[in-house]
Structure formats: structure tokens, C-alpha cells
C-alpha positions in Angstrom: -34.0 12.8 46.5 -34.8 14.3 43.1 -38.0 16.0 41.9 -38.5 13.2 39.4 -38.4 10.7 42.2 -40.9 12.7 44.3 -43.4 12.8 41.4 -43.0 9.1 40.7 -43.8 8.4 44.4 -46.8 10.7 44.4 -48.2 9.1 41.2 -47.6 5.6 42.5 -49.3 6.4 45.8 -52.3 7.9 44.0 -52.6 4.9 41.7 -52.3 2.5 44.7 -55.0 4.4 46.6 -57.3 4.3 43.5 -56.7 0.5 43.0 -57.4 -0.1 46.7 -60.7 1.9 46.6 -61.9 -0.1 43.5 -61.0 -3.4 45.1 -62.8 -2.6 48.3 -66.0 -1.5 46.5 -65.8 -4.7 44.4 -65.4 -6.9 47.5 -68.4 -5.3 49.2 -66.4 -4.4 52.4 -66.1 -7.7 54.3 -65.5 -7.2 58.0 -62.2 -8.0 59.7 -61.8 -10.4 62.6 -63.8 -13.3 64.0 -65.3 -16.2 62.1 -66.1 -14.0 59.1 -62.5 -12.8 59.1 -61.2 -16.2 58.2 -63.4 -16.4 55.2 -62.4 -12.8 54.2 -58.7 -13.8 54.3 -57.7 -12.0 57.5 -55.4 -13.3 60.1 -56.1 -11.7 63.5 -53.0 -11.5 65.8 -53.7 -10.8 69.4 -51.3 -8.4 71.2 -51.3 -7.3 74.8 -50.5 -3.6 74.4 -51.1 -0.8 71.9 -48.0 -0.3 69.8 -47.3 3.4 69.9 -43.8 3.5 68.3 -44.0 3.5 64.6 -40.5 4.6 63.5 -38.4 1.4 62.9 -35.1 3.0 64.1 -36.6 3.9 67.5 -39.0 1.0 68.2 -38.4 -1.0 71.4 -41.6 -2.7 72.4 -42.2 -6.2 71.1 -45.8 -5.4 70.0 -44.6 -2.6 67.8 -41.8 -4.8 66.4 -44.4 -7.5 65.6 -46.4 -5.0 63.6 -43.5 -3.2 61.9 -41.8 -6.5 60.9 -44.7 -7.0 58.6 -44.5 -3.5 57.0 -40.7 -3.2 56.6 -37.9 -5.3 55.1 -34.2 -5.4 56.2 -31.1 -5.6 54.1 -30.4 -9.0 55.6 -32.8 -11.5 57.3 -32.2 -14.3 59.8 -32.2 -18.0 59.2 -33.6 -20.7 61.5 -30.6 -20.4 63.8 -30.8 -16.6 63.9 -27.8 -16.3 61.5 -27.7 -13.6 58.9 -29.1 -14.6 55.5 -30.1 -12.8 52.3 -32.9 -10.2 52.6 -33.3 -7.2 50.4 -29.7 -7.9 49.4 -27.6 -11.0 49.0 -25.0 -11.7 51.7 -22.3 -9.2 51.2 -18.9 -9.5 49.6 -16.3 -8.6 52.2 -12.8 -7.3 51.4 -9.8 -9.1 52.6 -9.1 -6.5 55.3 -12.7 -6.8 56.6 -13.3 -3.1 56.1 -15.5 -3.0 52.9 -18.9 -4.7 52.6 -20.5 -4.6 49.1 -24.2 -5.4 49.0 -26.1 -6.2 45.8 -29.8 -5.4 46.1 -32.5 -7.6 44.6 -34.0 -6.2 41.4 -37.5 -5.0 41.1 -38.2 -4.4 44.8 -40.8 -1.6 45.5 -42.2 0.1 48.5 -45.9 -0.4 49.2 -46.6 3.0 47.6 -45.3 1.6 44.3 -42.0 3.4 44.1 -38.7 1.6 43.6 -36.5 0.7 46.5 -32.8 1.3 45.5 -29.4 2.0 47.0 -30.3 5.6 47.7 -33.0 4.4 50.2 -30.5 2.2 52.0 -27.9 4.9 52.2 -30.5 7.3 53.5 -31.7 4.8 56.1 -28.2 4.0 57.4 -27.2 7.6 57.6 -30.4 8.5 59.5 -29.6 5.8 62.0 -26.1 7.1 62.3 -27.3 10.7 62.9 -27.4 11.3 66.7 -30.5 13.5 66.1 -32.5 10.5 65.1 -32.0 8.9 68.6 -31.9 5.5 66.8 -31.8 2.5 69.1 -29.7 0.7 66.4 -27.0 3.4 66.2 -24.6 1.2 68.0 -24.8 -1.4 65.2 -23.2 1.2 63.0 -20.6 2.5 65.4 -17.8 1.2 63.2 -19.2 2.6 59.9 -17.1 5.2 58.2 -19.1 5.8 55.0 -22.1 4.5 53.1 -22.0 4.8 49.3 -24.5 4.1 46.6 -22.4 3.9 43.4 -25.4 2.6 41.3 -29.1 1.8 42.1 -28.4 -1.9 42.9 -25.2 -1.5 44.9 -24.5 -0.4 48.4 -20.9 -0.1 49.7 -20.3 0.2 53.4 -16.8 1.1 54.6 -15.8 0.5 58.2 -13.3 2.3 60.3 -12.2 -1.0 61.9 -13.2 -4.6 61.3 -16.6 -5.5 62.9 -17.6 -9.2 62.9 -21.0 -8.3 64.3 -21.9 -5.8 61.5 -24.1 -8.2 59.4 -26.0 -9.3 62.5 -27.0 -5.7 63.2 -28.6 -5.4 59.7 -31.2 -8.1 60.4 -33.4 -6.4 62.9 -36.5 -4.2 62.4 -34.4 -1.3 64.0 -32.4 -1.3 60.7 -35.3 -1.7 58.3 -35.1 0.3 55.1 -37.3 3.3 54.7 -38.0 5.6 51.6 -35.4 8.3 51.2 -38.1 10.9 50.5 -40.3 10.3 53.4 -39.7 12.2 56.6 -40.0 10.9 60.1 -43.2 12.6 60.9 -45.0 11.1 58.0 -43.6 7.6 58.7 -44.7 7.8 62.3 -48.2 8.4 61.1 -48.3 6.1 58.1 -45.4 3.6 57.9 -44.2 2.9 54.3 -42.0 -0.1 53.8 -41.3 -2.9 51.4 -42.6 -5.7 53.6 -45.3 -8.3 53.0 -48.0 -6.0 54.2 -48.9 -2.3 53.8 -50.3 0.0 56.4 -54.1 0.4 56.2 -55.6 1.9 59.3 -55.2 2.2 63.0 -57.8 2.5 65.8 -55.8 3.6 68.9 -55.9 1.1 71.8 -58.0 -1.3 69.7 -56.3 -2.5 66.5 -54.0 -1.9 63.6 -54.9 -3.3 60.2 -52.5 -4.1 57.3 -53.3 -5.2 53.8 -51.4 -7.6 51.6 -48.5 -6.3 49.4 -49.1 -8.2 46.2 -45.7 -7.0 45.0 -43.7 -8.4 47.9 -40.3 -9.4 46.6 -40.3 -12.8 48.4 -43.7 -13.9 47.1 -47.4 -13.4 47.6 -48.4 -13.3 51.3 -50.9 -15.9 52.4 -53.6 -13.6 53.9 -55.3 -10.6 52.4 -55.1 -8.7 55.7 -53.5 -8.8 59.0 -55.2 -7.3 62.0 -53.3 -6.8 65.3 -55.9 -6.6 67.9 -55.1 -5.2 71.4 -56.3 -7.4 74.2 -54.5 -6.6 77.5 -56.2 -9.3 79.6 -54.8 -12.8 79.2 -58.1 -14.6 79.9 -59.9 -12.4 77.4 -57.2 -13.4 74.9 -57.9 -17.1 75.7 -61.6 -16.5 75.1 -60.9 -14.7 71.8 -58.8 -17.7 70.6 -61.5 -20.2 71.6 -64.2 -18.2 69.9 -62.2 -17.7 66.7 -62.0 -13.9 67.0 -58.2 -14.1 67.3 -56.2 -16.5 65.2 -52.6 -16.2 66.6 -50.9 -14.9 69.7 -47.8 -15.3 71.8 -48.0 -16.2 75.5 -45.2 -16.4 78.0 -47.4 -17.9 80.7 -47.4 -21.7 80.4 -50.6 -22.2 82.3 -52.4 -19.7 80.0 -50.9 -21.3 76.9 -52.0 -24.7 78.1 -55.5 -23.4 78.9 -55.8 -21.8 75.4 -54.3 -24.8 73.6 -57.3 -27.0 73.4 -59.7 -28.1 70.7 -59.0 -26.2 67.5 -56.2 -24.1 69.2 -52.7 -25.4 69.2 -49.8 -24.2 71.5 -46.2 -24.7 70.4 -43.3 -24.0 72.9 -40.2 -22.2 71.5 -36.9 -21.3 72.9 -35.8 -17.7 73.4 -32.7 -15.5 73.1 -34.5 -12.8 75.1 -34.0 -12.5 78.8 -35.8 -11.2 81.9 -33.6 -9.0 84.0 -33.5 -6.8 87.1 -31.9 -3.6 85.7 -29.8 -1.7 88.2 -28.7 1.7 87.1 -25.3 2.3 88.6 -25.6 5.9 87.4 -28.4 6.5 90.0 -27.3 7.6 93.5 -29.0 4.7 95.2 -27.0 2.1 93.3 -23.7 3.8 92.5 -21.8 1.7 95.1 -20.9 -1.7 93.6 -21.4 -3.4 97.0 -25.0 -2.2 97.1 -25.6 -3.9 93.7 -23.8 -7.0 94.8 -26.0 -7.2 97.9 -29.0 -7.2 95.6 -27.5 -9.8 93.4 -26.8 -12.1 96.3 -30.3 -11.6 97.8 -32.1 -12.7 94.7 -33.0 -16.3 94.1 -33.4 -16.5 90.3 -35.0 -19.9 90.4 -37.6 -18.7 92.9 -38.5 -15.8 90.5 -39.0 -18.4 87.7 -41.1 -20.6 89.9 -43.3 -17.9 91.4 -43.6 -15.5 88.5 -43.1 -17.6 85.4 -44.6 -20.8 86.8 -41.4 -22.7 86.0 -41.3 -21.8 82.3 -37.7 -20.5 82.0 -34.1 -21.2 82.7 -31.7 -19.3 84.9 -29.3 -17.3 82.7 -26.2 -15.2 82.7 -25.9 -12.1 80.4 -25.2 -13.8 77.0 -28.0 -16.1 75.8 -26.9 -17.1 72.3 -26.0 -20.8 72.1 -22.5 -20.1 70.6 -21.5 -17.7 73.3 -23.8 -18.6 76.2 -22.7 -17.4 79.7 -22.4 -19.9 82.5 -25.4 -18.8 84.8 -23.4 -20.0 87.9 -20.4 -17.8 87.1 -21.3 -14.9 89.3 -20.5 -13.8 92.9 -23.6 -15.5 94.3 -24.8 -18.3 91.9 -27.5 -19.1 94.5 -29.3 -16.8 97.0 -26.9 -16.0 99.9 -28.5 -13.7 102.4 -25.5 -13.7 104.7 -23.2 -12.6 101.9 -25.8 -10.0 100.8 -25.8 -8.4 104.3 -22.0 -8.3 104.3 -22.1 -6.4 101.0 -24.7 -4.0 102.4 -22.4 -3.4 105.4 -19.5 -2.7 103.1 -21.7 -0.1 101.3 -22.5 1.6 104.6 -26.1 0.5 104.5 -26.2 -2.3 107.1 -29.7 -1.3 108.1 -30.9 -1.4 104.5 -32.4 1.4 102.3 -35.3 2.1 100.1 -35.3 1.2 96.4 -37.7 2.4 93.7 -38.4 -0.5 91.2 -40.2 0.2 88.0 -42.3 -2.5 86.2 -44.8 -2.6 83.4 -48.4 -3.6 82.8 -49.3 -5.1 79.4 -45.8 -5.4 77.8 -45.6 -9.0 79.1 -47.6 -11.0 81.6 -45.0 -11.8 84.3 -43.6 -8.3 84.9 -45.6 -7.4 88.0 -45.2 -10.8 89.5 -41.4 -10.6 89.0 -41.3 -7.2 90.7 -43.3 -8.6 93.7 -41.0 -11.6 93.9 -37.9 -9.3 94.0 -39.6 -7.1 96.5 -40.2 -10.0 98.9 -36.7 -11.3 98.5 -34.9 -8.0 99.1 -37.0 -7.4 102.2 -35.1 -10.2 103.9 -32.0 -8.1 103.9 -33.6 -4.9 104.9 -34.2 -3.3 101.4 -37.6 -1.8 101.2 -38.7 -2.0 97.5 -41.3 0.4 96.4 -42.9 -1.0 93.2 -44.1 1.4 90.5 -46.4 -0.4 88.1 -46.8 1.7 85.0 -48.8 1.3 81.8 -46.8 0.2 78.8 -46.5 3.7 77.3 -45.3 5.3 80.5 -42.9 2.5 81.2 -41.3 2.7 77.7 -40.9 6.5 77.9 -39.2 6.3 81.3 -37.1 3.3 80.4 -35.7 5.1 77.2 -35.0 8.2 79.3 -33.2 6.2 82.0 -35.6 7.8 84.4 -35.5 5.0 87.1 -33.2 3.4 89.7 -34.2 -0.2 89.0 -36.5 -1.8 86.5 -37.9 -5.2 85.7 -37.4 -5.7 82.0 -37.7 -8.3 79.2 -35.0 -7.5 76.6 -34.4 -9.0 73.2 -31.4 -11.2 72.6 -29.2 -11.8 69.6 -27.0 -14.5 68.1 -24.1 -12.0 68.3 -23.1 -10.7 71.8 -21.9 -7.3 70.4 -25.2 -6.6 68.7 -26.9 -7.7 72.0 -24.9 -5.6 74.5 -22.7 -2.9 72.9 -25.6 -0.6 72.7 -26.1 -0.9 76.5 -22.6 -1.2 78.0 -20.3 0.9 76.0 -19.8 4.6 76.8 -21.2 5.6 73.4 -24.0 3.0 73.2 -27.4 4.1 72.1 -28.9 2.6 75.3 -26.2 3.7 77.6 -28.6 6.0 79.4 -30.9 3.0 80.0 -28.1 0.7 81.2 -26.4 3.4 83.4 -23.1 1.4 83.5 -20.0 1.4 81.4 -16.2 1.2 82.0 -13.1 1.8 79.9 -12.3 -1.9 80.3 -15.7 -2.8 78.8 -15.2 -0.4 75.9 -11.9 -2.1 75.2 -13.4 -5.6 75.4 -16.3 -4.7 73.0 -13.8 -3.2 70.6 -11.7 -6.3 70.8 -14.7 -8.6 70.2 -15.9 -7.0 67.0 -12.4 -6.8 65.6 -11.8 -10.5 66.2 -12.9 -13.0 63.5 -11.8 -16.3 65.1 -14.8 -17.8 66.8 -12.9 -19.3 69.7 -11.1 -16.0 70.4 -14.4 -14.2 70.3 -15.8 -16.6 72.9 -13.0 -15.7 75.2 -13.5 -12.0 74.8 -17.3 -12.2 75.4 -16.6 -14.5 78.4 -14.6 -11.6 79.9 -17.5 -9.2 79.0 -19.9 -11.5 80.9 -17.6 -11.8 83.9 -17.2 -8.0 84.1 -21.0 -7.5 84.0 -21.8 -10.0 86.8 -18.8 -9.2 89.0 -19.8 -5.5 89.0 -23.5 -6.5 89.2 -24.3 -4.1 86.4 -27.7 -5.9 86.3 -29.1 -9.1 87.8 -29.9 -11.5 84.9 -32.8 -13.6 85.9 -33.9 -16.1 83.2 -34.6 -16.9 79.6 -38.3 -17.6 79.1 -40.1 -20.3 77.3 -42.5 -18.7 74.8 -45.7 -20.2 73.4 -46.9 -19.6 69.9 -50.7 -20.2 70.1 -52.8 -20.4 66.9 -56.0 -21.8 65.5 -55.4 -24.9 63.5 -57.0 -23.3 60.5 -53.9 -21.1 60.2 -51.5 -23.0 57.9 -47.7 -22.6 57.3 -47.1 -20.7 60.6 -43.5 -21.0 61.5 -42.6 -21.4 65.2 -39.3 -19.5 65.3 -36.9 -18.7 68.2 -38.4 -15.9 70.4 -41.8 -16.6 68.7 -40.8 -14.0 66.1 -43.5 -13.3 63.5 -41.1 -12.2 60.7 -42.3 -15.2 58.6 -46.0 -14.7 59.3 -46.4 -13.6 55.7 -46.2 -17.2 54.7 -49.3 -18.2 56.8 -52.8 -18.4 55.5 -56.1 -19.3 57.1 -57.9 -20.8 54.2 
């Protein structure tokens, strides 16, 4: 960062603030939300928990990602099939040896404070993510990166230590969004500054976050003047808000709730998901270090029963890898169906024939089925003598303990990816950024992941990740439960709303309610 750049950013911010103040006084201060909100050009998005994580490289909760995906842009975006497409930069030129990626940035892109976005910002962002001190959840995506260079303002050159076929996929998520090079983490945590379709306006803790349109957005003019993310933890209250028009858009994972909401002027659209519900078993914890203990739990769980009782049938039994190109066979594990006799045999091998006590962490507010899933698992494991003590935590407590790996077992809903390395290397490699969360890695897995990213032939990659999947289920690293059906629910007054995989809201900027 140079002094000149600092002064430009300060002047741009001051000018933007003045323009905003004049615009507000001219408009007379129309209220956000409700019926009046539609007339004022505001789309209100209902979310179930207060997003408290505001740094893109550390964000994990889906609610925070929904907000930050409107504020920030990524070097590459995803297409309809979750494949990497052009974003802030065109798809890269890749050297013949697969080690050098050259990105050309789009011209004229600015941050929402008016300052220019250039290669120095990309270099700064990537190097921040690669710095262990940042505790970036996306650090594993850059594990193969040797150097990032910015030879001119429009060009970024990334050099890899070894070929990495998954590298472009890792650049598409909010965790790799580009931030200004002269803004520190503390300021961004308080007031995010990105180049996305909307700019940060205000926050009322536990109530709402309001964003305003970025008229200089490089993809075009966003459809709504404002977005408001309104926190409504209770599902029935969310349904009422949709029916009365005080909420325009939300995402449900409960089919009955979605069906109840989707009447009259409210439409519900079902979408597939790459995300997955899972019973995370931390092999690093004393209670679960014996593989036979984990296999006993795997064999005692009926995944279909969890779907039927907790998700009301809205899901499909899954193995570890959910992307269509590499999908795991959900039946390819030691106990494809519940087998209580085999589960008890595994317990005996572990020296726990009489069972044991297991602490199971779950969340309130992050998603609707979490507590019901925990209770279903609790009832099933009781049949083999395992007493499950369920700890139901609020969303903030849950996320903090999850990131710290401060649990034996946890019910979780984790995001998926079109690329298996992007999806799991951060969990199940010895240097992964979520290794503490996973609590499981082996030298064999490290070798498989290294082999997978170095391989460019699609069929050969499928074989490698098939071995990864087999290792994970044979060692019962976790118990993969199901992929959910998600429901994008919106008032019919909202136009151009794209129903994407995982009900992602990255294209919400195209929507309008006029």
C-alpha cells in the first residue's frame, strides 16, 4: 500500500458518504421491510440466525456467507453446474506444466468505497489467506501455492509448487473473496468493504443487517436499492412474515414448512444440494480414538430413519462425496443399513461391550433439523448401550466450539463442492485448515489427496477420490447421513430470482421486487 493509495481511498470514502447522505435526504428516508419495503426497492431476506462472522476468509455459517456473498466478489465465480467461470478475472491461462496460472482482471472494477480494485488487492488477499496467523478456513485451497505476483495492475500470476487440478474451484467461494489491501482485519470485521453488488450500510445485532446497492457493480446494476437480512429464528414466525409480506425471500430445509409457506403469493421451489448432514466423530478425542468404537456407531445408525424422522423425508442417503461427477456410493461402507448385532460386536472389540457415554453437540438456529437429528441419533445409539448426552447450543456457541474442535461428536451441516479436494482436503489432511474440527487424518489420506490434485485425467481422479471415500467410511471418520432438499421460498413479486444448487444467493443481485 502506498500513501497515494491511502489518500485516494479516504477521499473516495468521504465522497461516497456525502453522496449517500444527500440521496437519503432527497428520498425522505423510506422505511425498510414490509409492504412499504417493496415500494422502496428493498428485498428482505429472512435468515434464522444472526451472522456474527464478517471476515470472508474465516466465515463458516451459511447466514454469514449469504450476507457476505452480496458484499464481496471472487476472482472466479460458479456456473449453473457449480463449475468455475469468469468473475473478477477471466478464466486463467495455465502453463503446459500446470504450475503457472495467469489471471487478467476486468478493467474499471472498484470497491464500494470508490477505490480501484487491482492486482495488489488480489495478492494481498491470497497472501493473507496463506498466512497461518489469519486462521483462514480457505488456507487449504492455497496449499500448493508457491508465490503470488502482481506484475501490473490488471495481471495476477500464481505459481504452484505442484500441479493442482482443484485450484480454480477454491477461488470461487466467499472464503476467497477479494478484500482491499489497505484495510485491516479489525476494520473489515466491523464494516466489510468489497466489490460486490451491495455495500454495507448498517447492522442491528440479533435483528438485521442492511446493505445498499452498489451502482458501480462490475456485472451490472443490481435490481433492488437495498437488501435487508432480517433475523427470525422461529420457522413459524418466518412463515407468517412471508405471508404478510414483511419478508420477501428465505430458504427452508423443512419440506412441511416450505409447503405451508408456499401458498397464495408465496412460491416454494425445491433445489438439489451438494451440502451434507453428518454425524462428526472426532477420532482425536479419547472417547472415539478406537476405530471399532466409531464403526459401532456407524453400524448402529439408520440414515434413512434420520431422514424420515428429522428431515421429514426431504433428503437422500449419502456417502462422503456429493458432487455428481465424483459421487460416493452411499452403500459402500461397513454397514450400509443399520446392523445392531454388528454394532455390538464392534463395541466388544473396543472393550466397551456394556456401552459408554458420548457427548453430542448440536445447534439451535443454524438449520431447522439439527436438534431432531441429534435426538434421532440419541435414540438409535441407546439400542447398543451408548448413552448420548445432547448439548444443544445457540449458533454462536456452536460455531466457536466447532472451530476449536472442542467436542467429541457433533451434528453438522457442511457445505459441498463440485471438486472433492476443495470439499475435504481442509478437513482430512494433516495440514488442513479444518483438521482440528475433523480430528482425523492419516499419511495414506495425505498421499491420496496429493495424488488427486496432481491428476488431470477425470477418470483417474474418480478412482483416487473413490479411494478417499472408502478410507473415510472404512475408518468411520464420520457418519455421513444425507444430502438435503432445500427450498427457496419467495414472494411472487420478486422477479429474476435464480434457484441455484444449495439455494445459494450469489445471484440475488439480479432480483427485483418492482
